[in-house]
Structure formats: structure tokens, C-alpha cells
KEKE-3310 file (N, C-alpha, C; in steps of 0.2 Angstrom, whole numbers, plus 5000, padded with zeros to 4 digits):
npx = (5377:5384:5380:5385:5399:5399:5395:5406:5416:5412:5412:5426:5431:5425:5431:5444:5443:5439:5450:5459:5453:5454:5467:5471:5463:5469:5482:5497:5509:5514:5504:5497:5508:5509:5497:5500:5510:5504:5496:5505:5511:5501:5503:5513:5515:5520:5531:5540:5539:5529:5533:5540:5531:5521:5526:5529:5524:5519:5518:5517:5519:5530:5536:5544:5549:5547:5539:5540:5532:5538:5538:5549:5566:5575:5569:5568:5581:5584:5576:5582:5594:5591:5586:5590:5585:5572:5568:5571:5562:5550:5551:5550:5538:5530:5533:5539:5553:5561:5550:5550:5562:5568:5568:5562:5564:5555:5552:5537:5519:5511:5498:5493:5500:5495:5485:5493:5502:5496:5498:5509:5527:5535:5550:5558:5558:5563:5567:5568:5572:5561:5551:5544:5552:5551:5562:5561:5557:5567:5577:5572:5573:5587:5591:5585:5592:5605:5604:5601:5613:5620:5622:5625:5627:5618)
npy = (5598:5592:5579:5575:5575:5565:5555:5554:5551:5538:5532:5532:5524:5512:5510:5509:5497:5488:5489:5482:5470:5466:5466:5455:5445:5446:5443:5444:5457:5454:5450:5462:5468:5460:5464:5477:5475:5468:5478:5486:5477:5475:5485:5480:5480:5493:5493:5484:5486:5486:5475:5466:5463:5456:5444:5439:5437:5443:5431:5428:5435:5434:5437:5448:5443:5443:5432:5427:5422:5417:5416:5409:5403:5412:5424:5425:5426:5438:5446:5444:5450:5464:5465:5473:5485:5483:5480:5492:5500:5494:5498:5511:5513:5508:5517:5515:5508:5492:5484:5476:5464:5454:5447:5433:5423:5411:5398:5396:5394:5409:5419:5430:5428:5418:5425:5435:5428:5426:5438:5448:5448:5461:5467:5478:5495:5505:5521:5528:5537:5533:5531:5522:5506:5489:5477:5465:5469:5477:5467:5459:5469:5470:5457:5456:5466:5461:5449:5455:5460:5449:5440:5424:5416:5419)
npz = (5650:5660:5660:5647:5650:5660:5652:5643:5651:5655:5643:5639:5649:5645:5633:5637:5644:5634:5625:5633:5634:5620:5618:5626:5619:5606:5609:5606:5602:5589:5581:5578:5572:5560:5554:5551:5542:5532:5527:5520:5511:5502:5493:5484:5469:5468:5476:5470:5456:5441:5431:5439:5449:5442:5441:5454:5471:5487:5499:5513:5529:5542:5558:5554:5542:5525:5514:5498:5484:5468:5450:5443:5444:5439:5440:5453:5457:5451:5460:5472:5470:5471:5484:5495:5491:5490:5503:5509:5502:5507:5521:5520:5515:5525:5535:5547:5556:5557:5555:5544:5541:5533:5517:5508:5494:5484:5472:5467:5463:5457:5461:5452:5441:5432:5425:5420:5412:5399:5393:5382:5386:5393:5397:5398:5394:5381:5375:5358:5343:5336:5345:5360:5363:5367:5375:5368:5355:5351:5350:5340:5329:5329:5325:5313:5306:5307:5299:5287:5284:5280:5290:5298:5287:5277)
capx = (5385:5387:5378:5390:5405:5399:5395:5412:5420:5410:5414:5433:5432:5423:5436:5450:5442:5438:5457:5462:5450:5456:5474:5471:5461:5474:5487:5503:5510:5516:5498:5497:5514:5507:5492:5503:5514:5500:5494:5511:5512:5496:5506:5518:5517:5523:5537:5545:5538:5524:5535:5542:5524:5517:5530:5530:5518:5521:5513:5515:5524:5531:5541:5549:5551:5542:5540:5538:5532:5541:5537:5554:5572:5579:5566:5569:5588:5583:5573:5587:5599:5588:5583:5591:5581:5565:5568:5571:5555:5545:5551:5548:5530:5527:5534:5542:5559:5560:5544:5553:5569:5571:5563:5565:5561:5555:5549:5530:5514:5510:5491:5491:5504:5491:5482:5498:5505:5493:5500:5516:5531:5539:5555:5561:5556:5569:5565:5573:5569:5554:5546:5546:5552:5552:5568:5560:5556:5574:5581:5570:5576:5594:5591:5584:5598:5611:5602:5601:5620:5623:5624:5623:5628:5612)
capy = (5598:5587:5573:5573:5574:5559:5550:5554:5547:5531:5530:5531:5518:5506:5509:5506:5490:5485:5488:5477:5463:5465:5464:5448:5441:5445:5439:5447:5462:5451:5450:5469:5470:5457:5467:5483:5473:5466:5484:5488:5472:5476:5489:5476:5483:5500:5492:5481:5488:5482:5469:5461:5461:5451:5437:5438:5439:5442:5426:5429:5439:5430:5439:5452:5441:5442:5426:5429:5417:5419:5412:5405:5404:5418:5430:5425:5429:5446:5450:5443:5455:5470:5463:5478:5490:5481:5481:5500:5503:5492:5501:5518:5513:5506:5522:5513:5504:5486:5480:5471:5462:5450:5445:5427:5421:5404:5397:5393:5397:5416:5420:5434:5426:5414:5430:5439:5424:5427:5444:5448:5450:5467:5467:5485:5500:5510:5526:5530:5542:5530:5530:5517:5499:5484:5473:5460:5473:5479:5461:5458:5473:5469:5451:5458:5470:5456:5445:5459:5462:5443:5435:5416:5413:5421)
capz = (5650:5665:5657:5642:5653:5663:5646:5640:5656:5654:5636:5640:5653:5641:5628:5640:5645:5627:5623:5637:5631:5613:5619:5628:5613:5601:5612:5606:5597:5583:5577:5576:5567:5554:5551:5548:5537:5526:5523:5516:5506:5497:5488:5481:5463:5469:5479:5465:5449:5438:5428:5444:5452:5439:5442:5461:5475:5494:5501:5520:5533:5549:5562:5551:5536:5520:5510:5492:5478:5462:5445:5441:5448:5436:5443:5461:5457:5450:5466:5477:5469:5473:5491:5500:5489:5492:5511:5510:5500:5512:5527:5519:5514:5532:5539:5553:5555:5561:5553:5538:5542:5528:5512:5505:5488:5482:5466:5468:5459:5459:5459:5446:5435:5428:5421:5416:5407:5393:5390:5380:5391:5391:5402:5399:5388:5379:5370:5353:5339:5334:5351:5365:5361:5372:5373:5362:5349:5350:5348:5333:5324:5328:5322:5306:5303:5306:5294:5281:5283:5279:5296:5298:5280:5273)
cpx = (5387:5385:5383:5397:5405:5399:5402:5417:5418:5412:5422:5435:5430:5428:5442:5449:5442:5445:5460:5460:5453:5464:5475:5469:5466:5480:5494:5504:5511:5509:5496:5502:5512:5502:5495:5507:5510:5497:5499:5511:5506:5498:5512:5520:5521:5530:5542:5544:5533:5527:5537:5535:5520:5520:5532:5524:5520:5516:5511:5521:5524:5537:5546:5551:5545:5543:5536:5538:5534:5540:5542:5561:5576:5576:5567:5576:5588:5581:5579:5593:5597:5585:5584:5586:5574:5564:5567:5564:5549:5545:5549:5540:5527:5528:5536:5548:5558:5555:5546:5560:5572:5566:5566:5560:5561:5551:5542:5525:5512:5503:5490:5495:5500:5488:5487:5501:5503:5496:5508:5521:5535:5544:5558:5558:5561:5566:5570:5569:5562:5549:5549:5546:5554:5559:5567:5559:5563:5578:5579:5573:5583:5595:5590:5589:5604:5610:5603:5608:5624:5625:5622:5623:5622:5614)
cpy = (5593:5580:5570:5572:5567:5553:5549:5550:5539:5528:5528:5525:5512:5505:5506:5498:5485:5484:5483:5470:5461:5463:5457:5443:5440:5442:5443:5453:5460:5451:5457:5471:5467:5461:5474:5481:5471:5472:5486:5483:5472:5481:5486:5479:5489:5498:5489:5483:5483:5475:5464:5459:5456:5444:5436:5440:5438:5437:5427:5433:5435:5433:5443:5450:5440:5436:5427:5423:5420:5414:5407:5407:5410:5424:5430:5428:5436:5449:5449:5449:5462:5470:5469:5484:5489:5482:5488:5503:5500:5496:5509:5518:5512:5513:5521:5508:5497:5481:5474:5470:5458:5449:5438:5425:5414:5403:5393:5397:5404:5417:5424:5432:5422:5419:5433:5435:5424:5433:5444:5451:5456:5468:5474:5489:5505:5515:5527:5535:5539:5529:5525:5510:5494:5480:5468:5463:5475:5473:5459:5462:5472:5462:5452:5461:5465:5452:5448:5460:5455:5439:5428:5413:5414:5423)
cpz = (5654:5663:5652:5645:5657:5658:5643:5645:5655:5648:5636:5644:5649:5636:5631:5641:5639:5624:5627:5635:5624:5614:5621:5622:5608:5603:5612:5601:5590:5578:5574:5571:5560:5550:5547:5542:5531:5523:5518:5510:5501:5491:5484:5474:5463:5472:5474:5458:5446:5435:5433:5448:5449:5439:5449:5465:5483:5497:5509:5523:5540:5552:5559:5544:5531:5515:5503:5487:5472:5456:5442:5445:5445:5439:5450:5461:5456:5456:5471:5476:5471:5480:5495:5498:5491:5499:5512:5508:5505:5518:5526:5518:5521:5536:5546:5552:5559:5559:5548:5540:5537:5523:5509:5499:5486:5476:5468:5464:5462:5457:5453:5440:5430:5423:5417:5411:5400:5389:5387:5385:5389:5398:5404:5393:5387:5374:5365:5349:5336:5339:5356:5362:5367:5370:5368:5355:5347:5347:5341:5328:5323:5324:5314:5302:5302:5300:5287:5279:5281:5284:5295:5291:5276:5266)
residu = (MET:ARG:THR:SER:ARG:VAL:GLY:GLU:ILE:ALA:TYR:ASN:ARG:LEU:MET:ARG:ARG:LEU:GLU:GLY:LEU:LEU:ARG:GLN:ALA:ILE:GLY:LYS:GLU:GLU:VAL:LEU:ARG:THR:ALA:ARG:ALA:GLN:ARG:VAL:LEU:ARG:GLU:TRP:PRO:ASP:ILE:VAL:GLY:PRO:ALA:MET:ALA:THR:ARG:SER:TYR:PRO:GLU:ARG:TYR:ASP:HIS:GLY:THR:VAL:TRP:VAL:ALA:VAL:THR:GLY:SER:ALA:TRP:ALA:GLN:GLU:LEU:ARG:MET:ILE:LYS:ASP:VAL:ILE:LEU:ALA:LYS:LEU:GLU:THR:GLN:ALA:GLY:GLU:THR:GLY:LEU:PHE:ILE:ASP:VAL:ARG:PHE:GLY:VAL:ARG:PRO:VAL:PRO:GLN:ALA:VAL:GLU:GLU:ALA:LYS:LYS:PRO:ALA:VAL:TYR:ALA:VAL:VAL:ALA:ASP:ASP:ARG:GLY:GLU:LEU:SER:ILE:SER:GLU:ILE:ALA:GLU:ARG:ARG:LEU:ARG:LYS:TRP:ARG:ASP:GLN:GLY:GLY:ALA:GLY:ALA)
# end
């Protein structure tokens, strides 16, 4: 029993020393904040949804700001319009306040966008009596109906 208590004390001293050395080696709290933020940013598809996640990617985190690469200016604008929602979801996912202060969007290459570009785009899904339809399917049906009714001088 006595040996285990002595071993426990030595272990605790070693851990405190190691903690002090790691703090010095790491330097600042910001490195630890960045690590916590990166853990949350791995969940990007859950934060913005699968459609937006294929067109955007959180490139980096710097002092509370997330820099997001987006495939185009229209998608960047879409994300800007829901910026407050994104920040709230990031904060909820992190479980702490103040870790995420701002999100900035810029048009740059997105890593997974190259793979996803080969897939057909589905921007929204609408259910009707015939099942689920993408916006492009709805548009095609409306165009056919319009043409059948004599639209565009047909």
C-alpha cells in the first residue's frame, strides 16, 4: 500500500512537471483553442448540411475566425446569409462560448468539390404525391408542362 502511494505521488509530480513543460513548448493558449476548434470543424457537414459541405471547406482557424473556401461567389453569399446560424451551431458543437467569433468565406478551390463535381447537383428535395423530387426535376416537369400548354410559341 505504501509503495503505491509513493508511486502515485511521484506520478503526480511527473505529470505536473510534464504539464509545465508542455505549456512552455506549446507556448500559448491559442494553440489549444485551435486544436479544440479543429475538432469541431471536422464536423463541417453536420454544421452546414451535406449540400453546402460539398461546396465549402473550413480551411483554417485563426484567433476565433474560421476561414472557409467556397466553390463560387453565389455559394459564398448563401453561406454569408446564414453566418449567424453557422456560428451558433459551431458554438453548440464546441460546447463552449467564445471559441468561434467570426466566419469568413472566400472563393477558392475546395478539396472535396473536385470529387463531388462529378455528381448531379441536388439543391433541395421536395416531397409530393409521386415521392421526393430535386429542384432540377421540378423545373424540368414545369418546363414540360409549360411547353405542352403552348408556351414559347410551340
